[in-house]
C-alpha positions as CSV (number, residue, x, y, z in Angstrom):
1,M,10.0,-14.0,-20.4
2,T,9.7,-14.4,-16.6
3,R,7.3,-16.1,-14.4
4,L,5.7,-14.7,-11.3
5,T,7.3,-15.6,-8.0
6,G,5.7,-15.2,-4.5
7,A,6.9,-11.6,-4.1
8,D,5.7,-10.7,-7.6
9,Q,2.2,-12.2,-6.9
10,R,1.7,-9.8,-3.9
11,S,2.2,-6.9,-6.3
12,A,0.2,-8.4,-9.1
13,P,-2.8,-6.1,-8.6
14,V,-0.7,-3.0,-8.9
15,T,1.2,-4.4,-11.8
16,G,-2.1,-5.2,-13.5
17,L,-3.3,-1.7,-13.1
18,I,-0.1,-0.3,-14.5
19,H,-0.3,-2.6,-17.5
20,L,-4.0,-1.6,-17.9
21,F,-3.1,2.1,-18.1
22,T,0.4,2.0,-19.7
23,G,0.6,-1.3,-21.5
24,T,1.9,-1.5,-25.1
25,Q,0.3,-3.6,-27.8
26,V,3.2,-6.1,-27.6
27,Q,2.7,-6.4,-23.8
28,W,-1.0,-7.0,-24.2
29,L,-0.3,-9.7,-26.8
30,L,2.2,-11.4,-24.5
31,I,-0.4,-11.2,-21.7
32,R,-3.0,-12.8,-23.9
33,M,-0.5,-15.6,-24.7
34,G,0.0,-16.2,-21.0
35,R,3.4,-14.7,-20.8
36,V,4.7,-12.0,-18.4
37,P,6.1,-9.0,-20.4
38,Q,9.1,-7.1,-19.4
39,P,8.1,-3.7,-18.1
40,T,9.3,-0.4,-19.7
41,Q,11.3,2.1,-17.7
42,A,8.2,4.3,-17.5
43,Q,6.2,1.4,-16.0
44,V,8.9,0.7,-13.5
45,H,9.0,4.3,-12.4
46,T,5.2,4.4,-12.2
47,F,5.1,1.2,-10.1
48,T,7.8,2.6,-7.8
49,S,6.1,5.9,-7.3
50,L,2.7,4.3,-6.7
51,T,4.2,1.8,-4.2
52,W,6.0,4.5,-2.3
53,G,3.0,6.8,-2.4
54,L,0.7,4.1,-1.0
55,L,3.3,3.3,1.7
56,V,3.4,6.9,2.8
57,L,-0.4,7.1,2.8
58,D,-0.6,4.0,4.9
59,A,1.9,5.4,7.4
60,L,0.1,8.8,7.6
61,L,-3.2,7.0,8.3
62,G,-1.6,4.9,11.0
63,V,-0.2,7.9,12.7
64,A,-3.6,9.6,12.5
65,V,-5.3,6.6,14.1
66,L,-2.6,6.4,16.9
67,R,-2.9,10.1,17.5
68,G,-6.7,9.8,17.8
69,R,-6.5,6.9,20.2
70,W,-3.9,8.8,22.3
71,R,-6.1,11.8,22.6
72,E,-9.1,9.6,23.5
73,A,-7.1,7.9,26.2
74,L,-6.0,11.3,27.6
75,A,-9.6,12.5,27.6
76,L,-10.8,9.4,29.5
77,E,-7.9,9.7,32.0
78,R,-9.1,13.3,32.8
79,V,-12.7,12.2,33.3
80,Q,-12.1,9.2,35.5
81,P,-11.3,10.0,39.1
82,G,-7.9,8.9,40.4
83,P,-7.7,6.5,43.4
84,G,-8.8,8.2,46.5
85,P,-7.4,7.9,50.0
86,S,-7.9,4.6,51.8
87,P,-10.4,4.5,54.8
């Protein structure tokens, strides 16, 4: 059995959800004993897909926020008068 490292602890919530929905009886028994079970190939695939999906969602939300801020800045630029001639 393996122990959680620093990198594994950051993904612990996702790993917990995957075990909640796809865990086998043996894995649940190991968890109750305080051990970290080895994931199945299906669980690894689910974890990878979920991680990449959330990463893409985060990137799309970031682009949408940046686009909104860009458009807002352009609208404000059009409304504000430019510097006029000096007297």
